[in-house]
PDB file of N, CA, C and O in Angstrom, chain B, residues numbered from 101:
ATOM      1  N   MET B 101       0.823  -1.188   0.000  1.00  0.00           N
ATOM      2  CA  MET B 101       0.000   0.000   0.000  1.00  0.00           C
ATOM      3  C   MET B 101       0.868   1.253   0.000  1.00  0.00           C
ATOM      4  O   MET B 101       0.544   2.233  -0.672  1.00  0.00           O
ATOM      5  N   LYS B 102       1.970   1.228   0.750  1.00  0.00           N
ATOM      6  CA  LYS B 102       2.852   2.389   0.769  1.00  0.00           C
ATOM      7  C   LYS B 102       3.429   2.643  -0.621  1.00  0.00           C
ATOM      8  O   LYS B 102       3.607   3.791  -1.028  1.00  0.00           O
ATOM      9  N   THR B 103       3.718   1.575  -1.337  1.00  0.00           N
ATOM     10  CA  THR B 103       4.243   1.728  -2.697  1.00  0.00           C
ATOM     11  C   THR B 103       3.212   2.387  -3.596  1.00  0.00           C
ATOM     12  O   THR B 103       3.555   3.237  -4.417  1.00  0.00           O
ATOM     13  N   VAL B 104       1.954   2.003  -3.448  1.00  0.00           N
ATOM     14  CA  VAL B 104       0.890   2.599  -4.247  1.00  0.00           C
ATOM     15  C   VAL B 104       0.783   4.083  -3.934  1.00  0.00           C
ATOM     16  O   VAL B 104       0.655   4.900  -4.847  1.00  0.00           O
ATOM     17  N   MET B 105       0.834   4.442  -2.660  1.00  0.00           N
ATOM     18  CA  MET B 105       0.717   5.845  -2.264  1.00  0.00           C
ATOM     19  C   MET B 105       1.914   6.653  -2.764  1.00  0.00           C
ATOM     20  O   MET B 105       1.750   7.790  -3.207  1.00  0.00           O
ATOM     21  N   LYS B 106       3.107   6.079  -2.697  1.00  0.00           N
ATOM     22  CA  LYS B 106       4.289   6.779  -3.206  1.00  0.00           C
ATOM     23  C   LYS B 106       4.185   6.984  -4.714  1.00  0.00           C
ATOM     24  O   LYS B 106       4.529   8.048  -5.228  1.00  0.00           O
ATOM     25  N   THR B 107       3.713   5.971  -5.412  1.00  0.00           N
ATOM     26  CA  THR B 107       3.547   6.064  -6.860  1.00  0.00           C
ATOM     27  C   THR B 107       2.518   7.124  -7.216  1.00  0.00           C
ATOM     28  O   THR B 107       2.723   7.921  -8.132  1.00  0.00           O
ATOM     29  N   MET B 108       1.410   7.127  -6.486  1.00  0.00           N
ATOM     30  CA  MET B 108       0.366   8.128  -6.741  1.00  0.00           C
ATOM     31  C   MET B 108       0.888   9.529  -6.435  1.00  0.00           C
ATOM     32  O   MET B 108       0.599  10.475  -7.168  1.00  0.00           O
ATOM     33  N   GLY B 109       1.646   9.661  -5.366  1.00  0.00           N
ATOM     34  CA  GLY B 109       2.207  10.963  -5.021  1.00  0.00           C
ATOM     35  C   GLY B 109       3.170  11.459  -6.078  1.00  0.00           C
ATOM     36  O   GLY B 109       3.145  12.633  -6.447  1.00  0.00           O
ATOM     37  N   ALA B 110       4.020  10.565  -6.568  1.00  0.00           N
ATOM     38  CA  ALA B 110       4.974  10.947  -7.607  1.00  0.00           C
ATOM     39  C   ALA B 110       4.250  11.320  -8.892  1.00  0.00           C
ATOM     40  O   ALA B 110       4.617  12.287  -9.559  1.00  0.00           O
ATOM     41  N   ALA B 111       3.226  10.555  -9.237  1.00  0.00           N
ATOM     42  CA  ALA B 111       2.455  10.852 -10.446  1.00  0.00           C
ATOM     43  C   ALA B 111       1.739  12.198 -10.306  1.00  0.00           C
ATOM     44  O   ALA B 111       1.694  12.985 -11.252  1.00  0.00           O
ATOM     45  N   ALA B 112       1.189  12.449  -9.142  1.00  0.00           N
ATOM     46  CA  ALA B 112       0.503  13.723  -8.907  1.00  0.00           C
ATOM     47  C   ALA B 112       1.483  14.889  -9.002  1.00  0.00           C
ATOM     48  O   ALA B 112       1.160  15.935  -9.564  1.00  0.00           O
ATOM     49  N   LEU B 113       2.681  14.702  -8.449  1.00  0.00           N
ATOM     50  CA  LEU B 113       3.679  15.769  -8.506  1.00  0.00           C
ATOM     51  C   LEU B 113       4.087  16.061  -9.944  1.00  0.00           C
ATOM     52  O   LEU B 113       4.183  17.222 -10.340  1.00  0.00           O
ATOM     53  N   VAL B 114       4.324  15.025 -10.717  1.00  0.00           N
ATOM     54  CA  VAL B 114       4.687  15.215 -12.127  1.00  0.00           C
ATOM     55  C   VAL B 114       3.550  15.904 -12.875  1.00  0.00           C
ATOM     56  O   VAL B 114       3.783  16.832 -13.651  1.00  0.00           O
ATOM     57  N   LEU B 115       2.331  15.454 -12.643  1.00  0.00           N
ATOM     58  CA  LEU B 115       1.174  16.070 -13.280  1.00  0.00           C
ATOM     59  C   LEU B 115       1.071  17.537 -12.883  1.00  0.00           C
ATOM     60  O   LEU B 115       0.848  18.403 -13.729  1.00  0.00           O
ATOM     61  N   PHE B 116       1.232  17.802 -11.622  1.00  0.00           N
ATOM     62  CA  PHE B 116       1.148  19.175 -11.112  1.00  0.00           C
ATOM     63  C   PHE B 116       2.210  20.064 -11.753  1.00  0.00           C
ATOM     64  O   PHE B 116       1.914  21.183 -12.171  1.00  0.00           O
ATOM     65  N   LEU B 117       3.429  19.577 -11.830  1.00  0.00           N
ATOM     66  CA  LEU B 117       4.521  20.389 -12.349  1.00  0.00           C
ATOM     67  C   LEU B 117       4.435  20.623 -13.851  1.00  0.00           C
ATOM     68  O   LEU B 117       4.918  21.638 -14.352  1.00  0.00           O
ATOM     69  N   THR B 118       3.824  19.694 -14.563  1.00  0.00           N
ATOM     70  CA  THR B 118       3.783  19.821 -16.023  1.00  0.00           C
ATOM     71  C   THR B 118       2.483  20.391 -16.560  1.00  0.00           C
ATOM     72  O   THR B 118       2.462  20.923 -17.670  1.00  0.00           O
ATOM     73  N   ALA B 119       1.397  20.293 -15.802  1.00  0.00           N
ATOM     74  CA  ALA B 119       0.093  20.634 -16.363  1.00  0.00           C
ATOM     75  C   ALA B 119      -0.481  21.967 -15.911  1.00  0.00           C
ATOM     76  O   ALA B 119      -1.394  22.482 -16.557  1.00  0.00           O
ATOM     77  N   CYS B 120       0.017  22.540 -14.834  1.00  0.00           N
ATOM     78  CA  CYS B 120      -0.651  23.744 -14.337  1.00  0.00           C
ATOM     79  C   CYS B 120       0.100  25.002 -14.748  1.00  0.00           C
ATOM     80  O   CYS B 120       1.296  25.142 -14.492  1.00  0.00           O
ATOM     81  N   ASN B 121      -0.612  25.900 -15.380  1.00  0.00           N
ATOM     82  CA  ASN B 121      -0.031  27.163 -15.800  1.00  0.00           C
ATOM     83  C   ASN B 121      -0.628  28.333 -15.044  1.00  0.00           C
ATOM     84  O   ASN B 121      -0.106  29.446 -15.114  1.00  0.00           O
ATOM     85  N   THR B 122      -1.707  28.100 -14.325  1.00  0.00           N
ATOM     86  CA  THR B 122      -2.372  29.161 -13.580  1.00  0.00           C
ATOM     87  C   THR B 122      -2.719  28.661 -12.189  1.00  0.00           C
ATOM     88  O   THR B 122      -2.633  27.463 -11.918  1.00  0.00           O
ATOM     89  N   VAL B 123      -3.106  29.561 -11.316  1.00  0.00           N
ATOM     90  CA  VAL B 123      -3.528  29.173  -9.975  1.00  0.00           C
ATOM     91  C   VAL B 123      -4.765  28.283 -10.060  1.00  0.00           C
ATOM     92  O   VAL B 123      -4.882  27.304  -9.323  1.00  0.00           O
ATOM     93  N   GLU B 124      -5.675  28.620 -10.948  1.00  0.00           N
ATOM     94  CA  GLU B 124      -6.878  27.799 -11.123  1.00  0.00           C
ATOM     95  C   GLU B 124      -6.497  26.399 -11.587  1.00  0.00           C
ATOM     96  O   GLU B 124      -7.030  25.407 -11.091  1.00  0.00           O
ATOM     97  N   GLY B 125      -5.579  26.324 -12.535  1.00  0.00           N
ATOM     98  CA  GLY B 125      -5.119  25.025 -13.024  1.00  0.00           C
ATOM     99  C   GLY B 125      -4.450  24.222 -11.928  1.00  0.00           C
ATOM    100  O   GLY B 125      -4.629  23.007 -11.845  1.00  0.00           O
ATOM    101  N   ALA B 126      -3.675  24.898 -11.081  1.00  0.00           N
ATOM    102  CA  ALA B 126      -3.016  24.215  -9.965  1.00  0.00           C
ATOM    103  C   ALA B 126      -4.060  23.644  -9.013  1.00  0.00           C
ATOM    104  O   ALA B 126      -3.926  22.515  -8.542  1.00  0.00           O
ATOM    105  N   GLY B 127      -5.103  24.429  -8.730  1.00  0.00           N
ATOM    106  CA  GLY B 127      -6.176  23.950  -7.849  1.00  0.00           C
ATOM    107  C   GLY B 127      -6.870  22.730  -8.417  1.00  0.00           C
ATOM    108  O   GLY B 127      -7.183  21.789  -7.687  1.00  0.00           O
ATOM    109  N   GLN B 128      -7.108  22.743  -9.709  1.00  0.00           N
ATOM    110  CA  GLN B 128      -7.759  21.594 -10.355  1.00  0.00           C
ATOM    111  C   GLN B 128      -6.851  20.367 -10.305  1.00  0.00           C
ATOM    112  O   GLN B 128      -7.323  19.255 -10.067  1.00  0.00           O
ATOM    113  N   ASP B 129      -5.562  20.561 -10.527  1.00  0.00           N
ATOM    114  CA  ASP B 129      -4.618  19.450 -10.482  1.00  0.00           C
ATOM    115  C   ASP B 129      -4.539  18.850  -9.084  1.00  0.00           C
ATOM    116  O   ASP B 129      -4.513  17.629  -8.930  1.00  0.00           O
ATOM    117  N   ILE B 130      -4.500  19.701  -8.069  1.00  0.00           N
ATOM    118  CA  ILE B 130      -4.425  19.230  -6.689  1.00  0.00           C
ATOM    119  C   ILE B 130      -5.700  18.481  -6.319  1.00  0.00           C
ATOM    120  O   ILE B 130      -5.646  17.446  -5.655  1.00  0.00           O
ATOM    121  N   GLU B 131      -6.840  19.000  -6.746  1.00  0.00           N
ATOM    122  CA  GLU B 131      -8.112  18.336  -6.464  1.00  0.00           C
ATOM    123  C   GLU B 131      -8.172  16.966  -7.143  1.00  0.00           C
ATOM    124  O   GLU B 131      -8.614  15.991  -6.537  1.00  0.00           O
ATOM    125  N   ALA B 132      -7.730  16.893  -8.390  1.00  0.00           N
ATOM    126  CA  ALA B 132      -7.736  15.615  -9.116  1.00  0.00           C
ATOM    127  C   ALA B 132      -6.810  14.609  -8.439  1.00  0.00           C
ATOM    128  O   ALA B 132      -7.148  13.431  -8.326  1.00  0.00           O
ATOM    129  N   ALA B 133      -5.649  15.069  -7.989  1.00  0.00           N
ATOM    130  CA  ALA B 133      -4.721  14.173  -7.293  1.00  0.00           C
ATOM    131  C   ALA B 133      -5.337  13.681  -5.993  1.00  0.00           C
ATOM    132  O   ALA B 133      -5.207  12.505  -5.654  1.00  0.00           O
ATOM    133  N   GLY B 134      -6.004  14.561  -5.265  1.00  0.00           N
ATOM    134  CA  GLY B 134      -6.675  14.173  -4.024  1.00  0.00           C
ATOM    135  C   GLY B 134      -7.762  13.144  -4.273  1.00  0.00           C
ATOM    136  O   GLY B 134      -7.917  12.196  -3.503  1.00  0.00           O
ATOM    137  N   ASP B 135      -8.514  13.329  -5.351  1.00  0.00           N
ATOM    138  CA  ASP B 135      -9.556  12.359  -5.703  1.00  0.00           C
ATOM    139  C   ASP B 135      -8.958  10.981  -5.973  1.00  0.00           C
ATOM    140  O   ASP B 135      -9.501   9.968  -5.533  1.00  0.00           O
ATOM    141  N   LYS B 136      -7.840  10.945  -6.699  1.00  0.00           N
ATOM    142  CA  LYS B 136      -7.201   9.656  -7.011  1.00  0.00           C
ATOM    143  C   LYS B 136      -6.667   8.994  -5.746  1.00  0.00           C
ATOM    144  O   LYS B 136      -6.779   7.779  -5.583  1.00  0.00           O
ATOM    145  N   ILE B 137      -6.089   9.786  -4.855  1.00  0.00           N
ATOM    146  CA  ILE B 137      -5.587   9.234  -3.595  1.00  0.00           C
ATOM    147  C   ILE B 137      -6.737   8.678  -2.770  1.00  0.00           C
ATOM    148  O   ILE B 137      -6.622   7.606  -2.176  1.00  0.00           O
ATOM    149  N   GLU B 138      -7.854   9.413  -2.734  1.00  0.00           N
ATOM    150  CA  GLU B 138      -9.023   8.950  -1.993  1.00  0.00           C
ATOM    151  C   GLU B 138      -9.563   7.642  -2.595  1.00  0.00           C
ATOM    152  O   GLU B 138      -9.910   6.718  -1.860  1.00  0.00           O
ATOM    153  N   GLU B 139      -9.630   7.568  -3.911  1.00  0.00           N
ATOM    154  CA  GLU B 139     -10.093   6.343  -4.578  1.00  0.00           C
ATOM    155  C   GLU B 139      -9.189   5.159  -4.245  1.00  0.00           C
ATOM    156  O   GLU B 139      -9.664   4.056  -3.975  1.00  0.00           O
ATOM    157  N   THR B 140      -7.871   5.405  -4.267  1.00  0.00           N
ATOM    158  CA  THR B 140      -6.918   4.347  -3.957  1.00  0.00           C
ATOM    159  C   THR B 140      -7.067   3.889  -2.512  1.00  0.00           C
ATOM    160  O   THR B 140      -7.035   2.693  -2.223  1.00  0.00           O
ATOM    161  N   ALA B 141      -7.227   4.839  -1.619  1.00  0.00           N
ATOM    162  CA  ALA B 141      -7.399   4.497  -0.202  1.00  0.00           C
ATOM    163  C   ALA B 141      -8.673   3.687   0.010  1.00  0.00           C
ATOM    164  O   ALA B 141      -8.664   2.708   0.756  1.00  0.00           O
ATOM    165  N   ASP B 142      -9.767   4.084  -0.637  1.00  0.00           N
ATOM    166  CA  ASP B 142     -11.015   3.350  -0.515  1.00  0.00           C
ATOM    167  C   ASP B 142     -10.892   1.942  -1.077  1.00  0.00           C
ATOM    168  O   ASP B 142     -11.446   0.999  -0.513  1.00  0.00           O
ATOM    169  N   ALA B 143     -10.178   1.793  -2.175  1.00  0.00           N
ATOM    170  CA  ALA B 143     -10.006   0.484  -2.806  1.00  0.00           C
ATOM    171  C   ALA B 143      -9.138  -0.447  -1.965  1.00  0.00           C
ATOM    172  O   ALA B 143      -9.230  -1.667  -2.103  1.00  0.00           O
ATOM    173  N   ASN B 144      -8.305   0.107  -1.103  1.00  0.00           N
ATOM    174  CA  ASN B 144      -7.383  -0.718  -0.302  1.00  0.00           C
ATOM    175  C   ASN B 144      -7.751  -0.794   1.160  1.00  0.00           C
ATOM    176  O   ASN B 144      -6.923  -1.181   1.985  1.00  0.00           O
ATOM    177  N   LYS B 145      -8.996  -0.427   1.507  1.00  0.00           N
ATOM    178  CA  LYS B 145      -9.453  -0.522   2.885  1.00  0.00           C
ATOM    179  C   LYS B 145      -9.584  -1.976   3.277  1.00  0.00           C
ATOM    180  O   LYS B 145     -10.068  -2.799   2.499  1.00  0.00           O
ATOM    181  N   PRO B 146      -9.148  -2.294   4.492  1.00  0.00           N
ATOM    182  CA  PRO B 146      -9.405  -3.667   4.962  1.00  0.00           C
ATOM    183  C   PRO B 146     -10.900  -3.843   5.231  1.00  0.00           C
ATOM    184  O   PRO B 146     -11.581  -2.925   5.689  1.00  0.00           O
ATOM    185  N   GLU B 147     -11.373  -5.011   4.941  1.00  0.00           N
ATOM    186  CA  GLU B 147     -12.816  -5.259   5.105  1.00  0.00           C
ATOM    187  C   GLU B 147     -13.136  -5.780   6.463  1.00  0.00           C
ATOM    188  O   GLU B 147     -14.301  -6.040   6.766  1.00  0.00           O
TER     189      GLU B 147
END
């Protein structure tokens, strides 16, 4: 699970650094990364 979170964090950072040209774009990128992290966390919850 830690590997998945590190991978998601690295992917989010790369996306953030390459895709945002404005403050609004940065906010959208951060929100999208948060959504993916939340989805990953939900998918890996112990039952």
